Structure formats: C-alpha cells, structure tokens
N, C-alpha and C positions, 0 to 999 in steps of 0.2 A: 274301624273294627275295635271291639273291646278286647284289650290285651289280656284281661283277666278271665276271658272265656275259657272254659275247660278244654275245648278243642284246640285253642291256640297254645295253651300251656302244655298239653300232652304232646302235640305235634312238635313243639320246640324242644321238649325234653328228648323225644326220640331222634330228632334231627341232630341234637348235640351228640348223641351216641354214634350216629352214622358218621358225623364229621370227625370224630375221634377214633373211629374203629381201627384204623391202621396202627395208631399208637397204642391202643388198649391191648392188642395182642402182639405187640412188637417182639417179645421173646420168641413166639412161635414163628414169626416172619424171619427173625434172625437165624433161628435154627434151620428153617426150611431153605433159606438162601445158602447157608453154609453147606448143607448137604446136596442141594440141587445145582447150585452155581459154583460151589467150591471156593467161597471167599475165605480168607484167613482172618485172624482176630483183628488185625489192623484195618483190613478192608471192610469188615463188618462194622467197626466203629465209625469209619468215615462214611459208610453208606447210611447208617442211622443218623449221623450228624447232618448229612446232606438232606435227608428226608425231613428232618425236623427244622432245618434252616428254611426250607421251602414253606413249611407251615408257618414259621415265624414271619417270613416276608409277607405272606398273604394277610396275616393278622395285623402287621404294621400298616399295610395299605388300607385295611378296614377302618383304622382310626380316622383316616381322611374322609372316606366316603360313607361311613356307616349311618350318618344322619342326613345324607343327601340323596342317596340312590334308593330306588324301589327295592325293598328287601325281598319281595317275592321273585322278581326278575333276577336279582343277584343270586338268590338261592338256586334257581333253575340253572344258571350258568355254572355255579360251583359244582352241583351234582353231575351235570353233563360232562364237565371236565374230568371228574373222578371216574365216571363210567367209561369214557373213551380211553383214558389212560389204563385202566385195569383190563379192559377187553383187548387192548393192544398188547399188554404185557403177557396175556395168555399165549401169544404166538411169538413173542420176541424175548428170548432168554439170554441174549448177549449181555455180558455184565454191564457195560457202560450204558447201553440203551435201556436196560431194565431199571437201573438206578434213576435215570432221567425220567422214565415213566412213573416210577414211584414218587419222585419229587413233584411231578405235575399233579398226581393224585393228592399228595399231601397239601399242595397249594389250594386245591379245591376244598379239601377237608377243613383246612384252617379257616377259609372264608365262610364255609357253612357253619362251623362252630362259633365263630364270632357273631354271626347273625342270630343264631339260636340263643346265645347267652345275652345278647343285647335285648332281644325280645323279653326274656325272663327278667332282666334288670329293670325293665319299664313296668313290670307288674306291681301290684300293691303289696305283695308278699315275697319280694325278691329273694331274701335270705333263705326262706324255706324251699322255694323252687330250685335254688342253686343246689341245696342238699338233695332234693329229689333227682335232679339231673345227674349228680355224681353217683347216687345210688343206682340209677338206671345204667350208667356206664359200667359200674362194677358188676352188676348182674350180667351184663353182656360178656364181661371178661371171664366171669366164673364159668358160664356155659361154654364159651369159646375154648378156654384153656382145658376144660374137662373133656370136651367132645372132639375137638379138631386134631389133636395129635395122631389119632388113629387114621384119619383121612389124609393127613400129611404123609404119614408113613406109606400109605398105599398110592396116593396120587401126587405127592410132592407139592410144590409151590402153587400149582394150578388149583388145588382145593381151596386155598386161601383167597385167591383171585376170584374164584366163583362166588364165594361168600360175599366178598365186597360188592360184586355186581348185583347180587340179590338185594343187599341192603340199599344200594343206590336206586334200584327200581322202586323200593318202598319209599325212599326219600322223595322221589319225583311225585309220588301219589300224595304225600303229606304236605307238600309245599303249598297246596291250594289254601290251606288254613292259616298260612302266615299273613300277618298284616303287611300293608305296603309301607307304612311309616310307623314310627314310635311316638312316645310322649314328647311334646315340645318342651325343651328346656329353655324357656324364655328368659329366666333370670341371668343365666350364665352362658347363653348360647355362644357358640363359636362359629356360627354360620351367618353371613350377611349377604342376602341376595345371591345365594348359591356360591359365594366366594369365601374361602377360608380367611377369617379375620386373624391374622398372625398374633396381634397383641392379646386378644382374648384367649387364643389357643395357648400362648405361653403362660398367661395368668391363670388358666384353668388347669389343663392336663399337666403342664410342666411345673406346677408348684412343687417346692421341695418335699412336702409331705406325700404328694402323689408319686413323685419320682422314687422316693424311698420305699413306698409300699410296692411299687412295681419292681424295684430291684430285689425286694424280699421274695416276690414271686419268681424272679429270674434265678436267684440263688437256690431256692427250694427245688426248682425243676432242674437245675444243674445236677443236683444229687439224684433226682429221679431219672434223668437221662443216662447217667453213669450206671446206676443199678439196673435199670430196666433193659438196657442194651446188653449187659453182660451177665445177668442173673442166670440165664439158661446155660451159658458157657461155664459159669462158675460151678454149677451143679454137675455139668458134664465132665469137668476136669477132675472132680472128686470121684467119679465113677458111677454116678447115678444114671439110670437108663432114661431114654426120652419119655417113656410112659410114666416113670416115677417123677420126673421133673414136671411133666404136665399135671400130674395129680397134685404135687406139692404146690405148684403155682395156682391151681384152681382152688385148693383149700385156703391158701394164703389170701388170694384175691377175694374169696367169699367174705372174709372178715372185713373187707372194705365196705360192704353193705351196711353192717351195724355201725361202722365208723361214720359213714355219710349220714345215716338216719339219726344217729345220736347227735351229730352236729346240727341237723335240721330241727331236732326236738329241743336241744339246748338253745338254739337261735341266739338271742341277745342276753340270756340270763346271767352269764358270767363274763360278759364283755368279749373282746376279741383276743387279747394278748394271752390270758391264762390258758385258753384252749390251744393256742398256737405253741405255747411253751411246753404243754403236755405232749403235743404231737412231736415236737422236736426231740424231746427226751426219749420217747418210744422209738423214734427213727434211729437215733444214735445207738441205742441198745441193740436194735435189730441188725444194723449194719455191722456192729462189732461181732455179732455171732457168725457172720459169713466169713469163715476162715478155712484154711486148707484142711484142718483136722476135724471139720464139722461132720457130725453124723446126719443121717437122713432126718431124724427127729429135730436136730438143731436147725436144719434147712427149713423145715416146715414151720417151726416156731418163729424163726426170723422172718419168714414171709408173712405169717399172720400178723406179727407186730408191725411190720413195715407197711403192709397194705391198709391195716386199720388206721395207722397214724397218718398216712398219705391222704386217704380220702376224708378222714376227720378234719385234717388241716385245710383242705381245699375250700370248703365252704367259708371258713373264716378268712382265708386269703381274699376271696372275692368280696366278702363283707367289708374287710378293711379298705380295699380299693374303693368300693362303692361309698364308704363313709367319708373318706378324705377327698374324694373327687366331686366337683360340682359342674364339670364341663359336659357330663353325659357321655363321655367317651372312655372313661377309665376302665369299665368292665370289658369293653370291646378291645382295649389295649392289653388286658391281662393275658389272654391266650398268646399274644405276640411275645411277651416277656417269658411266659412259661415255655413256649416253643424255642425261643432263643437260648434259654438256660438249658433245656433238654438237648439242644443241638451242640452247645459248647461243651457240655459234660463228656459225651463219648468221644468227641474230637480230641480233647486233651488227654483223656484216659488212654486212647489208642496209641499215644506216643510212648506209653510205659508198660502196658499189659503184654503178656505173652501167653501162650497156650497153657503154661503151668504156673503162672504167677499173676494174681489179680489183686495184690495188696494195694496198688494205686487206686483201685475202685473204692476200697474201704476208706482210705485216707481222704480222697476227694469228696466222697459222699458225706462223711461226718463233718468235715470242715465247712462245706457249703451250707449244710442245714443249720449249723450254729450261726453263721453269718446272716443267713436268711432271717432267723428269729430276731437278731439285733436290728435289722432294717425295719421290721414290722413294729418293734417296740418304739423306736424313735419316731416313726411315722405316726403312730397312735398318740404319742406325747405331743407332737406338733398339732395334731387335730384338736386335742383338748385345749391347747392354748388359743 
C-alpha cells in the first residue's frame, strides 16, 4: 500500500488523536475523578503518573516490534484493549480497579499512537504530516475542553468514558486503511530474519545523538506532565469555577492549533534548534505566570502561551529525532520518552504539592524545559558532525 495515499495519511492522523485522547483531555479527567471518586492531590498525581507510565511501557515495547508485526492487526488489538477497558470502567468505580483499567486503556492508546506516528514517519512529507497530526489533536482538545465540562457536571466520569468508547468505534472503522508494513530501512536495518540484531540496534537507535534527542523529548514532557496534571487544580485553588477553568483551557488549547500549523508551515526553513528555543522561552514565561495571585486573565494568557509553545515545539521534537536516527525506530520511540517524562513529572510533583501550594509545579516545569532544550541543542550539533 502507498503510504502517501490520502486515505492512509488522514486515517493515521485521526488514529493518532484517538490514541492520545485520554492524555489530551487529562485535566478534565483529573477533575472528574477528584469529584466522582474523591481522590486527593497526591492520589491524583500518582494516578496520572500510573496512566502515563502504562502509555510509556507500550511505546517502549513498540520499539521492538514496530518493524516486525502487522500494523493493522496490532492496531485492532490496541483499540480493542482500549474499548474493553473503558466499557469496564463504566461499571467499576472502585479507586484501585478504576486506575488499573485506565492504565490498560493507556497501554492500548500508546500502542495505537506509536503505530500512527510510524506510518506518518514513513511518508515522503513526514515533518508536515507531524504538524497536521498535532493540529488535529489540538482541535480535539479545544472541542473537548469547551463542551465536556457541562456533561461532566451532569453525568460525572461516565460522560468521558462514553466519549472514549465512541472514538474507539471510529478507530476500529479507520484501521482498514492502515498499511500492514512500512518502508524498508535496508541501509540501517535492525532486523535480521525476524530477530533483533543487537549490534545494529545499539549502533542505530542508541547512538549518543539519538539518545540525547530522546532525552530532550523526555524532559520536555516532564514539564507537560506536571502542568497538565495540576493545571485544573491550580485554577481551582485560586477560586475559578469549573466552567471558567474549562473555558480558559479551551481558549488556551485553541492556540495550540496555530502553533502546530505554524510549525508545519515553517517546516525546515529555520532548522530545528531555533524554533525549539523560541518554544522553550514561551513555555518558561507561561509557567512563571501561573502563581497564587494570578487573575483569570493571567490564567488565560498563560494557557495561550503554554499551549502555543507546546504544540509548536512538538513538530520539531519529532523532526530532530527523525533527523538524527537512521534505525527507523526513533519516531516510534519518541512517544515512549514523551510518556515516561509525562509520568515522572506528576509522580515527583505529587511529593510536594498540597491543595493550597503548587509552587513545586512551577519550579519543576521551568527547570525541565530548559534542560530539554540543552539536550536538543547537543543532539543537533552531533548530527551536523
């Protein structure tokens, strides 16, 4: 199958949204769980960390099998796991079992996202399609954050679970257009007769420049995990209503769309490092604005800057990994490092936050995004050499 066919590209982009859907509206999930299941701040942090750890584990496994297993069959398995987990969660609201079901769904979502991204990475215009994928994800976020708070207020956590089930049914219908295999990477292949060649694996994916680029992804999403887990709680602690927080989140997330589209339009015109540096600067400014004395206007502006820079940065993160990696597995590994970073962030923040003090969120987010940029800069320099 031609990977550049419009049906393949569009299906892969939509499947990337479905795979990431749980994370994309995580603040609403956190708020709904806090109200419906009565989790405290520490429990919410550890729940978010557990969910994203499950997504990370699935992405790590995908590094091994992504060039060996039929993508279409793997996609069906991933979506069915998500569907069974979410339909079970409709009826099981016990705290521990609910978290376990959310972790199982995240495992399937991480697998689906890795498949979708790898399909896009094999296309002839990968950088642009990464941008379109991110723009589609942000569009879903905007609609979700704008519309869902009213349903959550009326129906609780089950309204989100029902949405996930609808998305998964759509996913099952779209999987028919996925290719079974991708582009053969004959020059630097890491597979020999269906057995992983350890030497080529180490010389390919585990080259220093690739590892540094992936660590840059890890540290950036360490910041995202911290902010995205507690952003709803931070607004709540200042006294903003659930409807106001939902409105602010939807406005902020909307600006992720021009961020992603701008990145797709810029593509390779300014290299990779300068756009990443701009995104890091805007992220630091936005996080600095999220303080206890912030007004509702401050909250909205911070969210606008944060989401614009986050989604602008993502395209160039994938592009850096794709440019330094020759094994054909780097892009599939990127969601794993994103998810591991997003899992580590709230787990560490949970040790320090309280219902009235979120300064640890600001410190951890600003520090990690600066470290992330340093990793990308060094990886890019090694690539040029």
